[in-house]
Structure formats: C-alpha cells, structure tokens
C-alpha positions in Angstrom: 302.8 199.4 257.0 299.0 199.1 257.6 297.3 196.1 256.1 293.8 196.6 254.7 291.4 194.0 253.3 289.2 195.3 250.5 286.4 192.8 250.2 284.7 194.5 247.2 283.8 193.0 243.8 285.3 194.7 240.8 282.6 194.1 238.2 280.7 197.4 238.3 281.5 201.1 238.1 280.4 201.6 241.7 282.9 199.1 243.0 285.7 200.2 240.7 285.1 203.8 241.7 285.3 203.0 245.4 288.5 201.0 244.9 290.1 203.9 242.8 289.3 206.3 245.6 290.8 204.0 248.2 293.9 203.5 246.1 294.3 207.2 245.6 294.1 207.8 249.4 296.7 205.0 249.9 299.1 206.5 247.4 298.9 209.9 249.1 298.7 209.0 252.8 300.0 205.4 252.8 301.0 203.2 251.3 298.8 200.4 252.5 299.3 196.7 251.9 296.0 195.6 250.6 294.3 192.3 250.2 291.8 192.4 247.4 288.6 190.3 247.3 288.9 187.4 244.9 287.3 187.8 241.5 283.5 187.2 241.4 283.9 183.7 239.9 285.9 182.7 243.0 283.8 184.5 245.5 282.6 181.4 247.2 286.1 180.0 247.7 286.3 178.6 251.2 289.9 179.8 251.6 289.0 183.5 252.0 288.7 183.4 255.7 292.0 181.5 256.0 293.7 184.1 253.9 292.3 186.9 256.1 293.5 185.1 259.3 297.0 184.8 257.9 297.0 188.4 256.7 295.5 189.7 260.1 294.4 193.0 258.5 294.4 196.3 260.5 291.1 197.3 258.9 288.4 196.2 256.4 286.2 197.8 253.8 283.5 195.3 252.9 280.6 195.1 250.5 277.8 192.8 251.6 276.1 190.5 250.8 278.7 189.8 248.2 281.3 188.7 250.7 279.0 186.9 253.0 278.0 187.5 256.6 279.5 190.6 258.2 279.7 188.7 261.5 282.8 186.9 260.1 284.6 190.1 259.6 283.5 191.6 263.0 285.0 188.6 264.7 288.5 190.1 263.9 287.7 193.1 266.2 289.3 195.5 263.8 287.9 198.7 262.2 285.3 198.0 259.5 283.5 200.1 257.0 280.5 198.4 255.3 278.5 199.1 252.2 275.3 197.1 251.8 273.4 197.1 248.5 270.1 196.2 250.1 269.6 198.0 253.4 271.2 200.5 255.8 273.7 199.3 258.4 272.7 201.2 261.5 275.4 200.2 264.0 278.5 200.3 261.8 280.5 202.9 259.9 279.0 202.6 256.4 278.7 203.9 252.9 275.2 204.8 251.8 273.7 206.2 248.6 271.8 209.5 248.5 268.4 208.5 247.2 266.6 211.9 247.3 268.9 214.0 245.0 269.0 211.5 242.0 265.2 211.4 242.1 265.0 215.2 242.1 267.6 215.4 239.3 265.6 212.8 237.2 262.3 214.6 237.7 263.8 218.0 236.8 265.6 216.4 233.8 262.5 214.7 232.4 260.2 217.7 233.1 262.6 220.0 231.2 262.2 217.6 228.2 258.4 218.0 228.3 257.4 214.7 230.1 254.3 214.7 232.1 254.1 210.9 232.8 256.6 209.1 234.9 257.6 205.6 236.0 260.1 203.8 238.2 261.5 200.3 238.1 263.4 198.7 241.0 263.8 195.6 243.2 261.2 195.0 245.9 263.7 193.5 248.4 266.0 196.5 248.3 265.5 199.3 250.8 267.5 201.7 248.6 265.4 200.9 245.6 262.2 201.7 247.5 263.7 204.9 248.7 264.6 206.0 245.2 261.0 205.2 244.1 259.6 207.1 247.1 261.6 210.2 246.4 260.8 210.2 242.7 257.1 209.9 243.6 257.5 212.9 245.9 259.3 214.9 243.1 256.7 214.3 240.5 253.8 214.8 242.9 255.2 218.3 243.4 254.3 218.9 239.8 250.8 217.4 240.3 251.8 214.2 238.5 251.6 210.6 239.5 254.2 207.8 239.3 253.7 204.3 237.9 256.0 201.8 239.7 257.2 198.3 239.0 259.2 196.2 241.5 260.8 192.9 240.7 260.4 190.3 243.4 263.7 188.8 242.4 267.0 189.6 244.1 269.5 189.4 241.3 269.6 191.4 238.1 270.5 188.6 235.8 267.5 186.5 236.8 265.0 189.2 235.7 264.5 187.4 232.4 262.3 184.9 234.4 259.7 187.6 234.9 260.3 189.5 231.6 256.7 188.8 230.4 255.4 190.6 233.5 257.6 193.6 232.9 256.5 193.7 229.2 252.8 193.7 230.2 253.5 196.5 232.6 255.3 198.6 230.0 252.7 197.9 227.4 249.9 199.1 229.6 251.5 202.4 230.5 250.3 205.6 228.9 252.8 207.0 226.3 255.0 208.8 226.1 256.4 208.2 229.5 259.8 208.8 231.3 261.1 205.9 233.4 263.9 206.1 236.0 265.4 202.7 237.1 267.2 201.9 240.2 270.5 201.2 238.4 272.0 200.6 234.9 271.5 196.8 235.1 267.7 197.3 235.6 267.6 199.8 232.9 269.1 197.3 230.4 266.2 194.9 231.3 263.7 197.6 230.6 265.3 198.4 227.3 265.3 194.8 226.3 261.6 194.4 227.3 260.8 197.5 225.2 262.7 195.9 222.2 260.7 192.6 222.5 257.4 194.5 222.9 258.2 196.8 219.9 258.0 199.8 222.2 260.1 202.7 220.7 262.8 204.2 222.9 262.9 207.1 223.5 259.9 208.0 221.3 257.4 206.1 223.5 259.5 205.3 226.6 262.5 207.3 227.8 264.8 205.3 230.1 267.2 206.7 232.6 269.6 204.5 234.7 271.6 205.3 237.9 275.3 204.8 238.5 276.5 205.5 234.9 278.4 202.3 234.3 280.0 203.2 231.0 280.2 199.5 229.8 276.6 198.8 230.5 275.5 202.2 229.1 277.4 201.7 225.8 276.4 198.1 225.3 272.7 198.9 225.8 270.5 199.3 222.7 269.9 202.2 222.4 272.7 203.6 224.5 271.6 204.3 228.0 271.4 207.7 229.7 272.3 207.6 233.4 272.9 209.6 236.6 276.6 209.8 237.4 278.0 209.6 240.9 281.6 210.4 242.0 282.3 207.0 243.5 286.0 207.7 243.7 285.4 210.6 246.1 283.3 208.3 248.3 286.1 205.7 248.3 288.6 208.3 249.3 286.4 209.5 252.2 285.9 205.9 253.4 289.6 205.3 253.3 290.2 208.5 255.3 287.8 207.4 258.0 289.2 203.9 258.1 292.7 205.4 258.5 291.5 207.4 261.5 289.9 204.3 263.1 293.1 202.3 262.5 295.1 205.0 264.2 292.9 204.6 267.3 290.7 207.7 266.9 287.3 207.3 268.4 284.6 208.4 266.0 280.8 208.4 266.2 279.1 206.1 263.7 279.9 207.6 260.3 277.5 207.5 257.3 279.5 208.3 254.2 277.0 209.5 251.6 277.4 208.8 247.9 275.9 211.7 246.0 275.1 212.2 242.3 276.9 214.8 240.2 274.9 215.1 237.0 273.0 213.3 234.2 274.8 212.0 231.1 272.4 212.0 228.1 272.7 209.2 225.6 270.2 207.8 223.1 267.6 206.4 225.6 266.4 209.9 226.6 267.7 212.0 223.7 264.4 213.6 222.7 262.3 216.5 223.8 258.6 216.0 224.3 257.5 219.7 224.3 254.6 219.7 221.9 255.1 223.3 220.8 257.4 224.2 217.9 258.3 227.7 219.3 259.3 226.2 222.7 261.4 223.5 221.1 263.2 226.0 219.0 263.8 228.2 222.0 265.2 225.3 224.1 267.5 224.2 221.3 268.8 227.8 220.9 269.4 228.1 224.7 271.2 224.8 224.8 273.4 225.5 221.8 274.4 228.9 223.3 274.8 227.8 226.9 278.3 229.2 227.2 277.3 232.5 225.7 275.5 235.3 227.6 272.2 235.6 225.7 269.3 237.8 226.5 265.6 236.9 226.4 265.2 239.0 223.3 267.9 237.0 221.6 265.9 233.8 222.2 262.7 235.4 220.9 264.5 236.7 217.8 266.0 233.3 217.1 262.5 231.7 217.3 260.9 234.4 215.2 258.1 235.3 217.6 257.4 238.2 220.0 259.0 238.1 223.4 255.6 238.4 225.1 254.1 235.4 223.3 257.2 233.3 223.9 257.3 234.3 227.6 253.6 233.3 228.0 254.2 229.9 226.4 257.2 229.3 228.7 255.1 230.0 231.8 252.2 227.9 230.5 254.1 224.9 229.3 257.2 224.9 231.5 256.1 226.9 234.5 259.2 229.1 234.3 260.5 232.2 232.6 262.8 232.3 229.6 265.5 233.9 231.7 265.3 231.2 234.4 265.7 228.6 231.7 268.7 230.3 230.3 270.4 230.4 233.7 269.3 226.8 234.6 270.9 225.4 231.4 274.1 227.5 231.8 274.6 226.6 235.4 274.0 222.9 234.8 276.7 223.0 232.2 278.9 224.9 234.6 278.2 222.3 237.3 279.5 219.6 235.0 282.7 221.6 234.5 283.1 221.9 238.2 282.6 218.2 238.7 284.7 216.9 235.7 287.6 219.4 235.6 290.1 221.0 237.9 289.8 224.4 236.3 289.8 227.3 238.7 286.3 228.8 239.4 287.4 232.1 238.0 288.4 230.4 234.7 285.0 228.6 234.5 283.3 231.9 235.2 285.2 233.5 232.4 284.4 230.7 229.9 280.7 231.5 230.6 281.3 235.2 229.8 281.4 236.5 233.4 284.0 239.2 233.9 283.7 238.9 237.7 283.5 235.6 239.6 281.0 237.0 242.1 278.3 237.4 239.4 278.9 233.9 238.3 278.6 232.7 241.9 275.3 234.5 242.4 273.8 232.9 239.3 275.1 229.5 240.3 273.7 229.7 243.8 270.3 230.7 242.4 270.1 227.3 240.5 272.2 224.9 242.6 271.4 226.3 246.1 275.1 226.3 246.9 278.2 228.1 245.9 280.5 226.8 243.1 283.3 226.2 245.7 280.9 224.2 248.0 279.6 222.3 245.0 283.1 221.3 244.0 284.0 220.3 247.6 280.8 218.2 247.8 281.2 216.3 244.5 284.9 216.4 243.5 287.7 214.1 244.9 289.4 215.4 248.0 293.0 216.3 247.4 
C-alpha cells in the first residue's frame, strides 16, 4: 500500500476541497495510507519531520508556506506536488489558480448588473493577488472603464485590522456605486467590516464579491457574501492522479494543475441591479425568472409594456448587447451551473431548457461559453 503525506491545512474550503478530491482518488484507485498534516494549532510542532521520517512516505502533496520550507520535503527524494498561496513554483509539479477567468467572470457579472465603476482588494506580497488584479483591470478596460485597487502590505488575513483605517479611507474616497472583487473570501470579510464601520451601504453603495466560495465565511459575513466558486475537489483528484503516476515511476514533464472557477454564487453582498432604467430592469427580471423557458424577444417587450424597437435600442445603448443575446446568456449560464453541479445527462439538461434536440442546445451553449457542454463538464466536474 502506498503511503502519502498530505501536508495541507484543513481550515478553508480550498484545502478541504483538495483533500476531498485526493480522498476520492484514493478510494477509487488506492487505497493509500495517508499521513495528514497536524491541525493548524499544532502546525509548528517540532515532531512533524520525525513523524515523516518514521512514515517514509512514497509521495507528498504539500501546501507552502503553511508547512514550512519545501527543501525539507525535497530532501526525502520522493515525488512531490506543491501548492503555494503566494507565488508560482516553476521547477516542481504544482497546483496553480487560474487568475484570468475569475476576473472575466466578475467583470461580466458586475457589468450585467449595471456597474460602471470597479475596484479590487488584495495582498501586495502575493503574486496571485496581483495577477487577479491585473486581469480584472484588463477586463474592465475592455469596457472603457478604469479599476481602483487597494493592496494590503500585510501577509496574513487576520492582521488586516491593523490597517483597517487605511482601508476605510480608501473605500470612503471611492465614487459610488462601485463593484469590488477581492482576492478571496477572507479579504472580502475585511472589506464588508470596513464598510460597516464607515456606514457604507452594501450592496447599495459598494457591491462585494469574494473568490473561493468558502460557505462558512460567506454565511457568517454581514451581509452574506457573494463569491466565485471553484471545483477544488476536481483539482485534488487530478493532483492525486499525477502523484500516483510519479510514485509508479512514470517520468512526466513539470505539471501545472490549474484550478479553474465554475460560476458565481450570488448572496446579499451583490444582490442588486444598478441599471438606471425601469424598462431594462423589468426586462432583466423577466428574462431571469423565465431562464428555463424558451422566450422570444417579443415576449420580453410585452412583459415590460413597451415596443420591441424601443427596448432593443435601450439594450444596445445601456448594455451593449441585444435582447436575444441576453436571453441566451442568462439561459446558458444557468445551464452551466447544472452541468457543474449535477450529473444529469446533457440531453436531459437540454430538455429542461426546452430544447427538443441536444444539438440546438449545444450550439447555443457554445455561442456563450466558447466550448461545448461536454467539454465544459470535463473541464469543471470531477473526473470519474
């Protein structure tokens, strides 16, 4: 039986998701005998290396810098997969977050709600934070908008209170309303707390979107926090598969296992539209409420009570898209959630959206998601 050391904390959704994926792989293709990293309150226990030497693992999956120096693990001369929360690891098999796609998702999401002002909050010493800020800046620049950015010089989330006054001053000086994406859910909580202290209304003045969708943090936040979800379990499963190949002696080029977002979960912190037009707001509400029904452009215009021509002109002026493209966008985003969150056959999902033939559904899905439903599911859903 292979022995694997999992030096990963268990306090966040990201970590638990990875471990669940690894456990799933072990159940199907193992089992593995695993050594789990000690709980966070014992992380500095000097006996960890002694335990590892006694165990003599066949492989490691390690999150740094929580464990310590990676050189200690490399000294075992065994296969290692690393995930680093601050920077890339160029010379080792590693797990890395996709920073471009969540920025694009956030920009599209906020733009669809009528936002024209955008902000980002992250940690200055994290490469991944800066990448998320950079790609969000690119995404909003494509809409001829600018991005206000705030970077904490501190390294740990829980110490941010020491510069809370600075964050409050930055938030108070922003033009309102504004939509802010943060680098993770922990940072989003600090932004929400700063808004509460400064009497800045959320989401009326500031909409806040986190990343990682940690359910506990999101539900404990006031107001509850909207967030971009990842399929961490799939990433853990893929990491376990690669480690298994390495432990079997397979020579592989350096592998970069990409964590990719699946969708945005809306909660109270972003649950408001900022389209300053009653007809557009009514139309968007109607489209959203009928997203599983095939509706025509005339149906939307009738529901709003205006001419199709007038409503179409407003859509192009205020949203830079047609009514039809908005109908398809909303429907296919909902279909994408079903693909990522259920195991329903694609033909069944197509039927639920009113498509009698799967090929018509596939054509609409590809027009929005730039990939087929089957490829989308392979990309975001756990490997069997």
